[in-house]
py3Dmol code that shows the C-alpha trace and the ligand (Angstrom):
import py3Dmol

protein = """\
ATOM      1  CA  MET A   1     -28.091  -5.380   8.352  1.00  0.00           C
ATOM      2  CA  PRO A   2     -24.726  -6.277   9.972  1.00  0.00           C
ATOM      3  CA  ILE A   3     -21.820  -3.872   9.517  1.00  0.00           C
ATOM      4  CA  GLN A   4     -19.708  -4.975   6.566  1.00  0.00           C
ATOM      5  CA  SER A   5     -16.577  -6.958   7.366  1.00  0.00           C
ATOM      6  CA  VAL A   6     -13.241  -5.359   6.524  1.00  0.00           C
ATOM      7  CA  LEU A   7     -12.962  -7.409   3.346  1.00  0.00           C
ATOM      8  CA  GLU A   8     -16.565  -6.725   2.290  1.00  0.00           C
ATOM      9  CA  PHE A   9     -16.104  -3.012   2.878  1.00  0.00           C
ATOM     10  CA  ALA A  10     -12.819  -3.040   0.922  1.00  0.00           C
ATOM     11  CA  HIS A  11     -14.545  -4.755  -2.017  1.00  0.00           C
ATOM     12  CA  HIS A  12     -17.473  -2.365  -1.771  1.00  0.00           C
ATOM     13  CA  GLN A  13     -15.179   0.678  -1.906  1.00  0.00           C
ATOM     14  CA  ALA A  14     -13.143  -0.693  -4.824  1.00  0.00           C
ATOM     15  CA  THR A  15     -16.122  -1.786  -6.918  1.00  0.00           C
ATOM     16  CA  ALA A  16     -18.078   1.415  -6.207  1.00  0.00           C
ATOM     17  CA  ALA A  17     -15.230   3.311  -7.876  1.00  0.00           C
ATOM     18  CA  LEU A  18     -15.320   1.087 -10.981  1.00  0.00           C
ATOM     19  CA  ALA A  19     -17.571   1.042 -14.022  1.00  0.00           C
ATOM     20  CA  PRO A  20     -17.647  -1.384 -16.976  1.00  0.00           C
ATOM     21  CA  GLY A  21     -14.672  -0.701 -19.251  1.00  0.00           C
ATOM     22  CA  ASP A  22     -12.456   0.592 -16.440  1.00  0.00           C
ATOM     23  CA  VAL A  23      -8.907  -0.347 -15.494  1.00  0.00           C
ATOM     24  CA  ALA A  24      -8.092  -1.776 -12.045  1.00  0.00           C
ATOM     25  CA  VAL A  25      -5.004  -3.181 -10.344  1.00  0.00           C
ATOM     26  CA  ASP A  26      -4.685  -5.965  -7.770  1.00  0.00           C
ATOM     27  CA  ALA A  27      -1.315  -5.264  -6.139  1.00  0.00           C
ATOM     28  CA  THR A  28      -1.209  -8.620  -4.257  1.00  0.00           C
ATOM     29  CA  VAL A  29      -3.102 -11.303  -6.193  1.00  0.00           C
ATOM     30  CA  GLY A  30      -2.388 -14.192  -3.789  1.00  0.00           C
ATOM     31  CA  ASN A  31      -5.130 -16.754  -4.377  1.00  0.00           C
ATOM     32  CA  GLY A  32      -6.955 -14.415  -6.749  1.00  0.00           C
ATOM     33  CA  HIS A  33     -10.112 -13.631  -4.777  1.00  0.00           C
ATOM     34  CA  ASP A  34      -9.684  -9.859  -5.022  1.00  0.00           C
ATOM     35  CA  THR A  35      -8.567 -10.082  -8.660  1.00  0.00           C
ATOM     36  CA  LEU A  36     -11.803 -11.885  -9.506  1.00  0.00           C
ATOM     37  CA  VAL A  37     -13.902  -9.212  -7.773  1.00  0.00           C
ATOM     38  CA  LEU A  38     -12.125  -6.520  -9.802  1.00  0.00           C
ATOM     39  CA  ALA A  39     -12.385  -8.482 -13.063  1.00  0.00           C
ATOM     40  CA  ARG A  40     -16.139  -8.819 -12.622  1.00  0.00           C
ATOM     41  CA  ALA A  41     -16.497  -5.116 -11.775  1.00  0.00           C
ATOM     42  CA  VAL A  42     -14.675  -3.876 -14.907  1.00  0.00           C
ATOM     43  CA  GLY A  43     -16.659  -6.178 -17.203  1.00  0.00           C
ATOM     44  CA  GLU A  44     -15.718  -7.608 -20.582  1.00  0.00           C
ATOM     45  CA  GLU A  45     -14.361  -4.326 -21.934  1.00  0.00           C
ATOM     46  CA  GLY A  46     -12.276  -3.573 -18.835  1.00  0.00           C
ATOM     47  CA  GLN A  47      -8.783  -4.573 -17.825  1.00  0.00           C
ATOM     48  CA  VAL A  48      -7.234  -5.768 -14.571  1.00  0.00           C
ATOM     49  CA  PHE A  49      -3.500  -5.890 -13.913  1.00  0.00           C
ATOM     50  CA  GLY A  50      -2.360  -8.162 -11.082  1.00  0.00           C
ATOM     51  CA  PHE A  51       0.985  -8.476  -9.311  1.00  0.00           C
ATOM     52  CA  ASP A  52       2.581 -11.054  -7.049  1.00  0.00           C
ATOM     53  CA  VAL A  53       6.149 -12.077  -6.278  1.00  0.00           C
ATOM     54  CA  GLN A  54       5.207 -15.771  -5.916  1.00  0.00           C
ATOM     55  CA  ARG A  55       4.815 -17.909  -9.025  1.00  0.00           C
ATOM     56  CA  GLU A  56       2.418 -20.155  -7.087  1.00  0.00           C
ATOM     57  CA  ALA A  57       0.103 -17.176  -6.455  1.00  0.00           C
ATOM     58  CA  ILE A  58       0.144 -16.155 -10.099  1.00  0.00           C
ATOM     59  CA  GLN A  59      -0.763 -19.711 -11.150  1.00  0.00           C
ATOM     60  CA  GLU A  60      -3.537 -20.025  -8.556  1.00  0.00           C
ATOM     61  CA  THR A  61      -4.993 -16.696  -9.692  1.00  0.00           C
ATOM     62  CA  ARG A  62      -4.687 -17.615 -13.366  1.00  0.00           C
ATOM     63  CA  ASP A  63      -6.672 -20.827 -12.681  1.00  0.00           C
ATOM     64  CA  ARG A  64      -9.345 -18.983 -10.697  1.00  0.00           C
ATOM     65  CA  LEU A  65      -9.816 -16.352 -13.410  1.00  0.00           C
ATOM     66  CA  ALA A  66      -9.960 -18.989 -16.142  1.00  0.00           C
ATOM     67  CA  ALA A  67     -12.575 -20.980 -14.216  1.00  0.00           C
ATOM     68  CA  ALA A  68     -14.692 -17.818 -13.955  1.00  0.00           C
ATOM     69  CA  ASP A  69     -14.169 -17.089 -17.659  1.00  0.00           C
ATOM     70  CA  VAL A  70     -12.633 -13.641 -17.066  1.00  0.00           C
ATOM     71  CA  ALA A  71      -8.975 -14.407 -17.867  1.00  0.00           C
ATOM     72  CA  GLU A  72      -8.989 -12.433 -21.107  1.00  0.00           C
ATOM     73  CA  ARG A  73      -9.524  -9.132 -19.340  1.00  0.00           C
ATOM     74  CA  THR A  74      -6.604  -9.699 -16.941  1.00  0.00           C
ATOM     75  CA  THR A  75      -2.816  -9.370 -17.161  1.00  0.00           C
ATOM     76  CA  LEU A  76      -0.828 -11.073 -14.404  1.00  0.00           C
ATOM     77  CA  VAL A  77       2.694  -9.924 -13.653  1.00  0.00           C
ATOM     78  CA  HIS A  78       5.104 -12.125 -11.721  1.00  0.00           C
ATOM     79  CA  GLY A  79       6.901  -9.275  -9.986  1.00  0.00           C
ATOM     80  CA  GLY A  80       6.782  -6.767  -7.162  1.00  0.00           C
ATOM     81  CA  HIS A  81       3.932  -4.273  -6.922  1.00  0.00           C
ATOM     82  CA  GLU A  82       6.458  -1.490  -6.311  1.00  0.00           C
ATOM     83  CA  GLY A  83       7.067  -1.639 -10.088  1.00  0.00           C
ATOM     84  CA  MET A  84       3.374  -1.310 -11.010  1.00  0.00           C
ATOM     85  CA  ALA A  85       3.577   2.129 -12.600  1.00  0.00           C
ATOM     86  CA  LYS A  86       6.278   0.935 -15.013  1.00  0.00           C
ATOM     87  CA  GLU A  87       4.327  -2.186 -15.971  1.00  0.00           C
ATOM     88  CA  LEU A  88       1.134  -0.383 -16.946  1.00  0.00           C
ATOM     89  CA  PRO A  89       0.750   0.785 -20.570  1.00  0.00           C
ATOM     90  CA  ALA A  90       1.016   4.557 -21.117  1.00  0.00           C
ATOM     91  CA  ALA A  91      -2.634   4.721 -22.178  1.00  0.00           C
ATOM     92  CA  VAL A  92      -3.884   3.704 -18.734  1.00  0.00           C
ATOM     93  CA  GLN A  93      -1.493   5.731 -16.561  1.00  0.00           C
ATOM     94  CA  GLU A  94      -3.547   8.088 -14.376  1.00  0.00           C
ATOM     95  CA  ALA A  95      -6.711   6.332 -15.590  1.00  0.00           C
ATOM     96  CA  VAL A  96      -6.958   3.550 -12.997  1.00  0.00           C
ATOM     97  CA  GLY A  97     -10.232   3.379 -11.044  1.00  0.00           C
ATOM     98  CA  ALA A  98      -9.132   1.124  -8.173  1.00  0.00           C
ATOM     99  CA  VAL A  99      -5.987  -0.471  -6.764  1.00  0.00           C
ATOM    100  CA  THR A 100      -6.382  -3.149  -4.092  1.00  0.00           C
ATOM    101  CA  PHE A 101      -3.741  -4.332  -1.627  1.00  0.00           C
ATOM    102  CA  ASN A 102      -4.203  -7.329   0.650  1.00  0.00           C
ATOM    103  CA  LEU A 103      -0.980  -7.394   2.642  1.00  0.00           C
ATOM    104  CA  GLY A 104       0.706 -10.140   4.641  1.00  0.00           C
ATOM    105  CA  TYR A 105       1.413 -13.676   3.434  1.00  0.00           C
ATOM    106  CA  LEU A 106      -0.224 -16.035   0.974  1.00  0.00           C
ATOM    107  CA  PRO A 107      -2.780 -18.135   2.912  1.00  0.00           C
ATOM    108  CA  GLY A 108      -1.779 -21.803   2.914  1.00  0.00           C
ATOM    109  CA  SER A 109       1.798 -21.007   1.936  1.00  0.00           C
ATOM    110  CA  ASP A 110       5.109 -19.910   3.516  1.00  0.00           C
ATOM    111  CA  SER A 111       4.018 -17.462   6.237  1.00  0.00           C
ATOM    112  CA  THR A 112       7.490 -15.923   6.425  1.00  0.00           C
ATOM    113  CA  LEU A 113       7.204 -14.604   2.869  1.00  0.00           C
ATOM    114  CA  THR A 114       5.184 -11.473   3.545  1.00  0.00           C
ATOM    115  CA  THR A 115       4.815  -8.004   2.129  1.00  0.00           C
ATOM    116  CA  GLU A 116       7.388  -5.591   3.608  1.00  0.00           C
ATOM    117  CA  PRO A 117       6.776  -2.010   4.758  1.00  0.00           C
ATOM    118  CA  GLU A 118       9.448  -0.486   2.519  1.00  0.00           C
ATOM    119  CA  THR A 119       8.162  -1.980  -0.746  1.00  0.00           C
ATOM    120  CA  THR A 120       4.550  -1.608   0.383  1.00  0.00           C
ATOM    121  CA  LEU A 121       4.981   2.147   0.909  1.00  0.00           C
ATOM    122  CA  SER A 122       6.718   2.533  -2.413  1.00  0.00           C
ATOM    123  CA  ALA A 123       3.882   0.576  -4.097  1.00  0.00           C
ATOM    124  CA  LEU A 124       1.261   2.722  -2.353  1.00  0.00           C
ATOM    125  CA  ASP A 125       2.898   5.859  -3.759  1.00  0.00           C
ATOM    126  CA  ALA A 126       2.967   4.217  -7.190  1.00  0.00           C
ATOM    127  CA  ALA A 127      -0.729   3.357  -6.819  1.00  0.00           C
ATOM    128  CA  LEU A 128      -1.646   6.987  -6.140  1.00  0.00           C
ATOM    129  CA  SER A 129       0.368   8.082  -9.173  1.00  0.00           C
ATOM    130  CA  ILE A 130      -1.715   5.923 -11.548  1.00  0.00           C
ATOM    131  CA  LEU A 131      -5.161   6.719 -10.088  1.00  0.00           C
ATOM    132  CA  ARG A 132      -7.661   8.844 -11.940  1.00  0.00           C
ATOM    133  CA  PRO A 133      -9.617  11.506 -10.030  1.00  0.00           C
ATOM    134  CA  GLY A 134     -12.283   9.672  -7.984  1.00  0.00           C
ATOM    135  CA  GLY A 135     -10.206   6.477  -8.037  1.00  0.00           C
ATOM    136  CA  VAL A 136      -9.524   4.557  -4.820  1.00  0.00           C
ATOM    137  CA  VAL A 137      -6.757   2.533  -3.209  1.00  0.00           C
ATOM    138  CA  THR A 138      -7.838  -0.068  -0.638  1.00  0.00           C
ATOM    139  CA  VAL A 139      -5.295  -1.602   1.740  1.00  0.00           C
ATOM    140  CA  VAL A 140      -6.230  -4.582   3.923  1.00  0.00           C
ATOM    141  CA  VAL A 141      -3.593  -5.044   6.630  1.00  0.00           C
ATOM    142  CA  TYR A 142      -3.078  -7.980   9.015  1.00  0.00           C
ATOM    143  CA  THR A 143      -1.377  -7.596  12.377  1.00  0.00           C
ATOM    144  CA  GLY A 144      -1.303 -11.237  13.543  1.00  0.00           C
ATOM    145  CA  HIS A 145       2.049 -12.197  11.989  1.00  0.00           C
ATOM    146  CA  GLU A 146       5.575 -11.017  12.729  1.00  0.00           C
ATOM    147  CA  GLY A 147       6.092  -7.661  11.063  1.00  0.00           C
ATOM    148  CA  GLY A 148       2.331  -7.135  10.679  1.00  0.00           C
ATOM    149  CA  PRO A 149       1.910  -4.467  13.405  1.00  0.00           C
ATOM    150  CA  ALA A 150       4.856  -2.459  12.037  1.00  0.00           C
ATOM    151  CA  GLU A 151       3.427  -2.642   8.534  1.00  0.00           C
ATOM    152  CA  ALA A 152      -0.021  -1.553   9.784  1.00  0.00           C
ATOM    153  CA  GLU A 153       1.569   1.398  11.554  1.00  0.00           C
ATOM    154  CA  ALA A 154       3.524   2.366   8.440  1.00  0.00           C
ATOM    155  CA  VAL A 155       0.398   2.228   6.256  1.00  0.00           C
ATOM    156  CA  ASP A 156      -1.595   4.313   8.760  1.00  0.00           C
ATOM    157  CA  ALA A 157       1.163   6.925   8.957  1.00  0.00           C
ATOM    158  CA  TRP A 158       1.421   7.011   5.148  1.00  0.00           C
ATOM    159  CA  ALA A 159      -2.339   7.602   4.813  1.00  0.00           C
ATOM    160  CA  ALA A 160      -2.430  10.189   7.609  1.00  0.00           C
ATOM    161  CA  GLY A 161       0.347  12.133   5.882  1.00  0.00           C
ATOM    162  CA  LEU A 162      -1.511  12.539   2.575  1.00  0.00           C
ATOM    163  CA  SER A 163      -2.647  15.999   1.557  1.00  0.00           C
ATOM    164  CA  GLN A 164      -6.267  16.607   2.531  1.00  0.00           C
ATOM    165  CA  GLU A 165      -6.716  18.795  -0.532  1.00  0.00           C
ATOM    166  CA  ALA A 166      -5.712  15.987  -2.888  1.00  0.00           C
ATOM    167  CA  PHE A 167      -7.028  12.864  -1.115  1.00  0.00           C
ATOM    168  CA  GLN A 168      -9.612  11.546   1.327  1.00  0.00           C
ATOM    169  CA  ALA A 169      -8.112   8.892   3.596  1.00  0.00           C
ATOM    170  CA  LEU A 170     -10.177   6.578   5.811  1.00  0.00           C
ATOM    171  CA  SER A 171      -9.335   3.965   8.440  1.00  0.00           C
ATOM    172  CA  TYR A 172     -11.889   1.160   9.020  1.00  0.00           C
ATOM    173  CA  ARG A 173     -11.464  -1.452  11.746  1.00  0.00           C
ATOM    174  CA  PHE A 174     -13.414  -3.299  14.406  1.00  0.00           C
ATOM    175  CA  VAL A 175     -12.158  -2.356  17.847  1.00  0.00           C
ATOM    176  CA  ASN A 176     -13.682  -5.210  19.900  1.00  0.00           C
ATOM    177  CA  GLN A 177     -12.787  -8.264  17.800  1.00  0.00           C
ATOM    178  CA  LYS A 178     -10.441 -10.926  19.154  1.00  0.00           C
ATOM    179  CA  ASN A 179      -7.439 -12.509  17.423  1.00  0.00           C
ATOM    180  CA  ASP A 180      -5.888  -9.587  15.547  1.00  0.00           C
ATOM    181  CA  PRO A 181      -8.662  -8.761  13.063  1.00  0.00           C
ATOM    182  CA  PRO A 182      -7.671  -7.200   9.732  1.00  0.00           C
ATOM    183  CA  GLN A 183      -7.754  -3.441   9.286  1.00  0.00           C
ATOM    184  CA  LEU A 184      -8.491  -1.350   6.232  1.00  0.00           C
ATOM    185  CA  VAL A 185      -7.240   1.935   4.849  1.00  0.00           C
ATOM    186  CA  VAL A 186      -9.064   3.491   1.885  1.00  0.00           C
ATOM    187  CA  VAL A 187      -7.699   6.480  -0.016  1.00  0.00           C
ATOM    188  CA  GLN A 188      -9.657   8.306  -2.691  1.00  0.00           C
ATOM    189  CA  LYS A 189      -8.104  10.812  -5.068  1.00  0.00           C
ATOM    190  CA  ARG A 190     -10.333  13.886  -5.071  1.00  0.00           C
ATOM    191  CA  GLU A 191     -12.109  14.942  -8.256  1.00  0.00           C
ATOM    192  CA  GLU A 192     -10.460  18.034  -9.720  1.00  0.00           C
TER     193      GLU A 192
END
"""
ligand_1 = """\
27
LIG
C -2.571 -11.878 1.822
S -1.903 -12.404 0.305
C -3.033 -11.769 -0.885
C -4.385 -12.428 -0.893
C -5.147 -12.229 -2.165
N -5.468 -10.855 -2.434
C -6.349 -13.126 -2.332
O -7.432 -12.645 -2.687
O -6.200 -14.334 -2.158
C -0.487 -11.361 0.092
C 0.269 -11.631 -1.196
O 1.222 -10.584 -1.392
C 2.284 -11.129 -2.116
N 3.447 -10.223 -2.058
C 4.420 -10.108 -1.118
N 5.289 -9.137 -1.465
C 4.865 -8.629 -2.650
C 5.333 -7.602 -3.534
N 6.416 -6.886 -3.244
N 4.641 -7.373 -4.667
C 3.522 -8.087 -4.976
N 3.032 -9.064 -4.184
C 3.686 -9.331 -3.045
C 2.508 -12.478 -1.445
O 3.235 -13.334 -2.295
C 1.060 -12.929 -1.214
O 0.603 -13.765 -2.242
"""
view = py3Dmol.view(width=600, height=400)
view.addModel(protein, "pdb")
view.setStyle({"model": 0}, {"cartoon": {"style": "trace"}})
view.addModel(ligand_1, "xyz")
view.setStyle({"model": 1}, {"stick": {}})
view.zoomTo()
view.show()
């Protein structure tokens, strides 16, 4: 069996941490592919919160979720992921099973409108604050656009600086692929 691609492995890690009825967050909904994976993993009784700063991305995701008949279990927020902790209801704070990030720019759209290291790092901290024990944060990072390498470095340094007692942090990337392949960081909050 071939080694899982970065995106497949990210989805595998996020969905392995989720059970029906769980709460998940897509921090960068974009075209909604990751949101749909999460919505399927949490099932009818679960909830997914999704964030994006572009109205176009929110609409595209809304359409995708509706077409897959999972819109009712999702709440889409047109706003920055750095505010995610404030947007989530009190009942689900520290109860989130998975938070996914897919950084960079919206495919097929303005490639200069990208995630930025400063807000990304603040959103990553927010993501850890809402995780339940055993919950995971997945971060897919692209280095092929301007600002991408600096963001990848910032995410790596953030993950490497996390307490080993509180979190497991993993870096997953192919080292012999051409054309700036994506990279993944996965962080799991340890069970108490
Ligand atoms: C690579 S795309 C996401 C792809 C998406 N996950 C999918 O499955 O299609 C990155 C997205 O991050 C969004 N973004 C940029 N800055 C953001 C922020 N501060 N908060 C939330 N989303 C942001 C962009 O608008 C863009 O849609």
